[in-house]
Backbone bond lengths (Angstrom), bond angles and torsions (degrees), N, CA, C in turn:
res aa  C-N    CA-C-N  psi(-1)  N-CA   C-N-CA  omega(-1)  CA-C   N-CA-C  phi
1 M - - - 1.448 - - 1.525 108.57 -
2 R 1.346 115.59 127.41 1.461 120.44 -179.06 1.526 112.83 -103.20
3 Q 1.324 116.54 -22.42 1.463 120.87 -179.77 1.523 108.84 -140.38
4 L 1.321 116.23 147.91 1.454 121.57 -177.90 1.518 110.00 -133.60
5 M 1.312 115.74 133.53 1.466 121.08 173.46 1.521 107.28 -110.47
6 V 1.324 116.41 132.70 1.460 122.56 -177.04 1.519 108.82 -118.51
7 G 1.317 116.97 127.67 1.466 121.90 177.56 1.516 110.62 -103.79
8 L 1.335 116.64 113.93 1.464 119.43 177.92 1.520 110.48 -78.21
9 G 1.311 114.75 142.13 1.458 121.75 177.08 1.513 109.04 -175.95
10 N 1.303 116.51 178.84 1.458 122.27 178.04 1.517 110.15 -109.02
11 P 1.340 116.81 143.42 1.460 119.76 174.38 1.527 110.28 -79.55
12 W 1.319 115.57 176.58 1.465 120.58 172.87 1.512 108.05 -52.91
13 P 1.326 122.15 143.02 1.455 128.08 13.44 1.527 114.59 -94.09
14 S 1.309 117.79 10.06 1.467 119.97 177.71 1.532 108.77 -61.92
15 P 1.333 117.50 140.81 1.472 118.13 178.72 1.531 110.94 -59.39
16 K 1.320 116.15 129.78 1.469 120.95 -178.56 1.524 111.36 -57.87
17 M 1.300 118.28 -35.10 1.455 121.71 -176.40 1.534 112.72 -92.72
18 A 1.324 117.57 25.65 1.468 121.45 176.26 1.530 109.31 -75.94
19 R 1.317 115.69 152.07 1.468 120.56 179.51 1.532 111.81 -56.65
20 H 1.334 116.10 -35.09 1.460 121.27 -177.43 1.532 112.23 -65.87
21 N 1.313 118.78 -12.53 1.465 122.28 -176.97 1.525 112.59 -99.99
22 L 1.302 117.78 13.14 1.456 120.64 -176.10 1.533 112.34 -61.65
23 G 1.318 118.35 -41.64 1.466 120.85 178.34 1.520 111.66 -59.05
24 T 1.321 116.54 -42.08 1.464 121.62 177.24 1.518 110.72 -64.76
25 M 1.331 117.21 -44.93 1.463 120.69 -178.10 1.532 111.85 -62.20
26 V 1.320 117.12 -39.30 1.465 120.74 179.59 1.534 110.41 -64.23
27 L 1.336 117.22 -45.46 1.465 119.01 179.57 1.524 111.84 -66.57
28 E 1.328 117.48 -38.39 1.462 119.99 177.20 1.532 110.35 -61.08
29 A 1.335 116.44 -42.69 1.472 120.41 179.80 1.526 110.94 -64.77
30 L 1.330 116.70 -41.91 1.460 120.18 -179.98 1.528 110.99 -66.66
31 A 1.326 117.66 -42.56 1.469 121.12 178.76 1.526 110.40 -61.53
32 K 1.320 116.38 -39.03 1.461 120.31 178.49 1.528 110.05 -65.34
33 Q 1.334 116.25 -44.36 1.455 120.85 -179.86 1.532 111.08 -62.44
34 L 1.333 117.43 -35.99 1.458 122.43 -179.64 1.530 112.28 -88.11
35 D 1.331 116.21 0.84 1.472 123.00 178.83 1.530 111.58 59.32
36 L 1.337 116.50 41.74 1.463 121.50 177.54 1.528 109.45 -92.60
37 E 1.312 115.68 150.16 1.464 121.13 178.38 1.518 109.32 -107.79
38 W 1.338 114.74 141.59 1.458 121.81 -179.93 1.517 110.07 -89.68
39 S 1.335 116.48 141.50 1.464 123.24 174.34 1.524 108.27 -124.85
40 W 1.334 116.28 138.86 1.462 120.78 177.62 1.521 109.84 -80.95
41 W 1.327 116.80 131.68 1.457 122.78 176.81 1.529 108.22 -118.13
42 W 1.325 116.24 106.38 1.466 120.27 178.58 1.515 111.09 -62.93
43 S 1.325 117.53 -34.47 1.459 121.54 -173.94 1.529 113.05 -64.19
44 C 1.315 117.75 -20.77 1.471 120.06 177.63 1.531 111.08 -128.52
45 W 1.318 116.39 9.56 1.463 123.27 174.37 1.528 111.80 51.85
46 G 1.337 114.11 59.11 1.453 117.85 179.15 1.516 112.36 -172.28
47 W 1.322 114.71 177.47 1.457 123.64 -179.67 1.518 109.43 -101.49
48 I 1.338 116.34 136.04 1.457 122.00 178.94 1.525 108.84 -125.63
49 A 1.330 115.96 135.60 1.460 122.89 171.13 1.519 106.46 -124.28
50 E 1.331 116.85 132.24 1.459 120.52 -176.44 1.518 111.82 -121.36
51 E 1.318 115.11 141.83 1.462 123.10 171.26 1.515 104.61 -112.17
52 E 1.327 115.44 91.33 1.464 120.91 -170.93 1.518 113.05 -64.19
53 E 1.317 117.93 -39.23 1.464 120.90 -176.76 1.528 111.86 -61.65
54 L 1.337 116.45 -41.69 1.456 120.87 -179.84 1.526 112.76 -89.82
55 G 1.324 117.94 -11.56 1.457 121.56 174.69 1.511 115.61 78.90
56 F 1.336 118.23 29.40 1.452 118.85 176.67 1.513 110.18 -128.26
57 G 1.335 114.09 160.06 1.453 120.11 178.64 1.512 110.77 -139.49
58 F 1.323 114.53 162.37 1.463 122.64 175.98 1.523 107.45 -116.95
59 F 1.328 115.75 144.38 1.464 120.38 178.94 1.515 109.16 -134.23
60 L 1.337 115.37 130.34 1.459 122.46 174.87 1.518 108.30 -117.55
61 P 1.343 118.09 98.53 1.466 119.46 177.31 1.525 109.52 -63.61
62 R 1.311 117.65 140.86 1.457 120.39 177.54 1.511 111.74 -105.29
63 S 1.316 116.37 15.42 1.448 121.05 167.33 1.525 106.34 -82.87
64 F 1.298 117.52 170.33 1.460 118.92 -179.75 1.531 110.64 -71.69
65 Y 1.318 114.91 154.53 1.460 124.71 -174.34 1.534 111.67 -44.21
66 N 1.322 116.92 -52.42 1.463 121.06 -173.68 1.525 113.30 -76.54
67 T 1.330 118.05 -9.46 1.465 120.71 -178.06 1.523 112.08 -121.31
68 S 1.319 117.74 27.58 1.465 121.75 -176.87 1.524 113.93 -85.59
69 G 1.311 118.03 -7.58 1.461 120.86 -175.93 1.511 113.71 -57.06
70 W 1.329 117.90 -44.78 1.464 120.49 -178.61 1.523 111.39 -62.51
71 A 1.341 117.47 -37.64 1.468 121.07 -179.77 1.528 110.54 -67.75
72 V 1.331 116.55 -41.27 1.465 120.78 177.88 1.527 109.67 -64.07
73 Q 1.315 116.39 -44.68 1.459 120.79 179.30 1.532 110.25 -61.20
74 R 1.318 117.49 -39.38 1.461 121.62 -178.82 1.532 111.33 -67.18
75 V 1.327 118.53 -44.62 1.466 120.14 179.78 1.529 110.36 -66.36
76 M 1.327 116.94 -33.30 1.467 119.90 175.51 1.526 110.68 -64.39
77 E 1.329 117.62 -43.17 1.470 121.57 176.98 1.520 111.04 -59.78
78 L 1.330 116.56 -47.08 1.464 121.45 -176.68 1.526 112.65 -62.74
79 H 1.339 116.57 -30.13 1.460 120.83 -177.92 1.524 113.08 -106.08
80 G 1.337 117.40 5.45 1.461 120.69 177.78 1.520 113.64 64.36
81 L 1.333 116.88 37.82 1.468 121.44 -177.21 1.521 111.28 -99.86
82 E 1.329 114.74 150.76 1.463 121.76 173.93 1.524 108.89 -108.79
83 A 1.318 116.60 166.74 1.471 121.63 -174.60 1.527 112.74 -55.23
84 H 1.328 118.19 -38.42 1.468 120.02 -177.60 1.528 112.67 -68.54
85 Q 1.323 118.39 -9.99 1.458 122.52 179.21 1.529 112.37 -96.26
86 V 1.330 116.95 5.50 1.462 121.75 -175.05 1.527 109.98 -118.05
87 L 1.337 115.49 137.39 1.456 122.69 173.74 1.523 107.56 -120.52
88 L 1.327 116.56 119.50 1.457 123.39 -178.29 1.524 109.30 -97.73
89 L 1.335 117.40 120.99 1.461 122.79 177.66 1.519 108.42 -97.67
90 H 1.343 116.86 126.85 1.458 119.76 -178.47 1.523 110.79 -153.38
91 D 1.337 114.48 157.12 1.463 120.41 175.70 1.525 109.11 -71.94
92 D 1.336 115.52 153.73 1.454 119.89 -177.43 1.523 110.13 -141.46
93 L 1.329 115.85 120.53 1.462 122.21 179.95 1.525 112.91 -68.84
94 D 1.326 117.42 -26.31 1.458 121.51 -174.32 1.519 114.07 -82.83
95 L 1.319 117.25 -5.08 1.464 121.20 175.23 1.526 108.75 -110.48
96 P 1.323 117.24 138.84 1.469 119.42 176.86 1.528 110.68 -61.85
97 P 1.335 117.55 155.92 1.457 119.75 177.10 1.531 110.83 -52.78
98 L 1.317 114.29 140.01 1.465 124.32 178.23 1.526 114.06 75.31
99 C 1.326 118.08 7.24 1.461 121.53 173.89 1.525 108.45 -101.66
100 W 1.333 116.01 156.06 1.455 120.42 -179.16 1.518 110.03 -146.25
101 S 1.325 114.97 164.22 1.462 121.37 177.28 1.521 108.87 -158.14
102 V 1.325 116.80 138.56 1.459 121.76 173.27 1.524 107.13 -100.39
103 L 1.332 115.78 126.97 1.464 120.97 -179.61 1.511 110.89 -116.98
104 G 1.327 115.54 145.10 1.451 120.19 170.40 1.516 109.33 -69.75
105 G 1.303 117.31 172.10 1.449 121.36 -172.68 1.508 116.82 -73.47
106 N 1.325 119.22 -10.54 1.464 120.54 -173.44 1.518 114.05 -94.36
107 H 1.323 119.35 15.36 1.461 121.97 -179.91 1.528 111.54 -91.88
108 S 1.312 116.27 159.09 1.455 123.26 178.37 1.526 110.97 -62.94
109 D 1.339 115.75 152.13 1.462 120.03 174.80 1.527 111.21 -80.13
110 A 1.328 118.09 -6.19 1.466 124.73 177.30 1.527 112.49 52.87
111 G 1.328 116.92 32.58 1.458 120.94 177.94 1.519 114.91 84.64
112 N 1.329 118.07 0.53 1.466 121.36 179.19 1.535 107.98 -78.56
113 R 1.327 116.01 108.99 1.465 120.60 -174.24 1.529 112.74 -68.07
114 G 1.315 118.00 -28.75 1.463 120.47 175.77 1.512 110.94 -66.09
115 V 1.325 116.28 -46.11 1.469 121.46 177.48 1.530 109.26 -62.99
116 R 1.318 116.63 -43.35 1.470 120.63 179.87 1.537 110.48 -59.43
117 G 1.318 116.81 -44.34 1.458 120.66 -179.59 1.521 112.76 -63.83
118 V 1.319 116.41 -41.07 1.463 120.08 177.99 1.517 110.03 -65.78
119 R 1.317 117.50 -43.41 1.473 120.43 -178.98 1.530 111.41 -64.71
120 R 1.334 116.78 -39.06 1.471 119.40 178.73 1.522 111.68 -64.53
121 A 1.320 116.47 -39.88 1.465 120.38 -175.92 1.527 112.98 -85.66
122 A 1.330 117.27 -36.81 1.464 121.19 -169.09 1.524 114.23 -114.52
123 G 1.309 117.92 -6.52 1.457 120.53 -178.81 1.519 112.04 97.15
124 N 1.320 115.83 -173.52 1.460 122.30 -175.40 1.527 111.45 -82.57
125 V 1.319 115.48 76.64 1.458 121.11 178.98 1.530 109.50 -72.43
126 R 1.328 115.58 156.54 1.462 120.27 174.38 1.518 108.40 -74.24
127 R 1.332 115.96 158.74 1.458 119.72 -174.72 1.516 111.75 -135.25
128 L 1.320 115.01 138.43 1.455 122.54 169.64 1.518 106.16 -106.95
129 R 1.340 115.06 103.26 1.465 122.02 -178.39 1.526 108.50 -84.62
130 L 1.331 116.81 127.05 1.460 123.30 -179.43 1.524 108.21 -113.29
131 G 1.327 116.26 113.94 1.453 121.39 -171.98 1.519 114.47 -68.10
132 I 1.352 114.65 134.04 1.464 121.59 172.99 1.524 111.04 -122.81
133 G 1.324 117.89 -6.66 1.461 121.44 -178.70 1.517 111.96 72.31
134 R 1.318 115.41 168.62 1.471 121.83 178.32 1.519 109.90 -99.50
135 P 1.340 116.91 152.21 1.469 119.06 176.28 1.525 110.09 -69.66
136 D 1.317 116.34 153.17 1.467 120.69 178.15 1.523 111.27 -67.59
137 G 1.273 116.77 -25.08 1.456 122.61 178.59 1.513 107.95 -173.54
138 G 1.307 116.31 173.70 1.451 118.58 178.20 1.511 113.47 89.95
139 D 1.292 114.27 -171.44 1.448 123.58 -173.34 1.528 111.65 -80.49
140 V 1.326 116.37 126.81 1.461 121.23 179.55 1.528 110.52 -63.92
141 G 1.328 117.81 -39.96 1.464 121.52 179.42 1.515 111.88 -58.37
142 S 1.314 116.58 -45.44 1.471 120.39 177.97 1.521 110.55 -64.28
143 Y 1.321 116.17 -34.70 1.461 120.75 -179.40 1.531 111.29 -65.90
144 V 1.339 117.65 -49.97 1.466 119.18 -176.76 1.520 112.11 -71.45
145 L 1.340 117.76 -28.75 1.462 120.96 -179.49 1.520 112.98 -90.89
146 G 1.337 116.15 -11.07 1.463 120.61 -177.03 1.517 112.99 -74.74
147 K 1.320 113.78 157.74 1.462 121.03 178.28 1.527 109.25 -66.89
148 V 1.286 114.74 142.62 1.457 121.88 -179.11 1.531 109.63 -72.75
149 E 1.327 116.67 137.72 1.457 121.17 174.92 1.524 109.77 -65.23
150 D 1.351 117.14 150.63 1.468 121.04 -177.27 1.522 112.46 -56.25
151 E 1.343 116.95 -42.96 1.467 120.42 -179.40 1.533 110.91 -62.46
152 L 1.333 115.98 -45.07 1.460 119.62 179.64 1.525 110.74 -67.62
153 L 1.329 116.63 -35.55 1.460 120.18 178.06 1.526 110.76 -60.06
154 E 1.316 117.25 -41.96 1.469 120.91 177.36 1.529 110.40 -61.65
155 R 1.334 116.26 -42.13 1.465 119.91 178.50 1.530 110.93 -66.22
156 W 1.332 116.46 -35.81 1.455 120.58 178.82 1.515 111.43 -65.00
157 Q 1.323 117.41 -35.04 1.463 119.49 178.64 1.524 109.45 -58.80
158 V 1.336 116.26 -40.48 1.461 120.21 175.36 1.531 109.12 -67.24
159 M 1.330 116.90 -42.09 1.462 120.85 -179.59 1.528 111.00 -62.08
160 L 1.331 117.73 -38.28 1.463 120.11 179.87 1.517 110.73 -61.52
161 I 1.326 116.91 -38.73 1.465 120.06 176.65 1.523 109.14 -65.02
162 D 1.348 116.38 -46.69 1.463 120.27 178.19 1.525 111.30 -62.87
163 A 1.335 115.98 -41.81 1.462 119.53 -178.91 1.519 110.91 -67.77
164 T 1.329 116.78 -32.74 1.458 119.93 176.02 1.517 109.42 -63.74
165 E 1.339 116.70 -44.53 1.461 120.13 176.76 1.528 110.56 -63.70
166 L 1.336 116.25 -40.41 1.458 120.99 178.23 1.519 110.62 -61.93
167 T 1.320 116.74 -42.81 1.452 120.91 -178.90 1.523 110.49 -64.31
168 E 1.321 117.10 -42.68 1.467 119.95 176.32 1.530 109.65 -61.23
169 H 1.335 116.54 -40.41 1.462 121.84 177.81 1.531 109.96 -63.28
170 A 1.329 116.42 -42.38 1.464 120.50 179.61 1.523 110.75 -61.31
171 L 1.332 117.17 -38.31 1.460 120.30 176.87 1.526 110.71 -61.91
172 E 1.324 116.10 -43.29 1.457 120.52 -178.88 1.523 111.48 -66.02
173 L 1.334 117.54 -35.87 1.460 121.80 -178.50 1.528 112.89 -86.29
174 R 1.313 116.00 1.92 1.462 121.15 -176.35 1.507 111.06 56.38
175 W 1.322 116.28 34.45 1.458 124.15 168.61 1.514 114.69 62.48
176 Q 1.297 116.50 45.13 1.453 120.44 175.68 1.532 109.11 -75.83
177 P 1.314 117.33 145.36 1.466 120.05 177.71 1.534 110.39 -56.66
178 S 1.321 115.16 147.75 1.457 120.41 -178.77 1.515 109.91 -140.34
179 P 1.319 117.30 161.31 1.462 119.67 176.00 1.529 109.21 -72.77
180 E 1.330 114.87 166.10 1.455 120.18 176.68 1.514 110.00 -62.82
181 S 1.319 115.50 149.95 1.455 121.53 176.98 1.501 108.73 -139.01
182 C 1.321 116.28 136.88 1.468 121.61 177.18 1.514 109.25 -124.21
């Protein structure tokens, strides 16, 4: 494996359709589209799907979102990968829903504890930020962990298709930073 894409999300009992699971949902959709099969790896506590011919893999840590860094670091060790070979997919409050941005590894985590944990354990990995927007008021934690509204869920289904195309594009571009796109 020469490149790895990691989808951040929370395992059960967190609602699968929570905003915080967008990175996981995008990778699951892409793996399905590419007809890849997932295998459980106890050594890194997560699911891995590999496309051997093209030399890339997907990883879904099954630790909680904010504590996934050790699992990412472990899968990188097992496959001999460095930070520049990893693309981390995660939800982002600072981008409006359905917007995205690819960042190089030297950008701030902007308070995202999952991103911070991965960077501390695995280095300055590149990131595919998937916009979820900020709540109009209230607790941010409840917002990212809360169930998606039906209207937004319908829009996300379109976004997952777009994000799948974006992810394939990111693979082709070897994950170079890009401007925001909506």
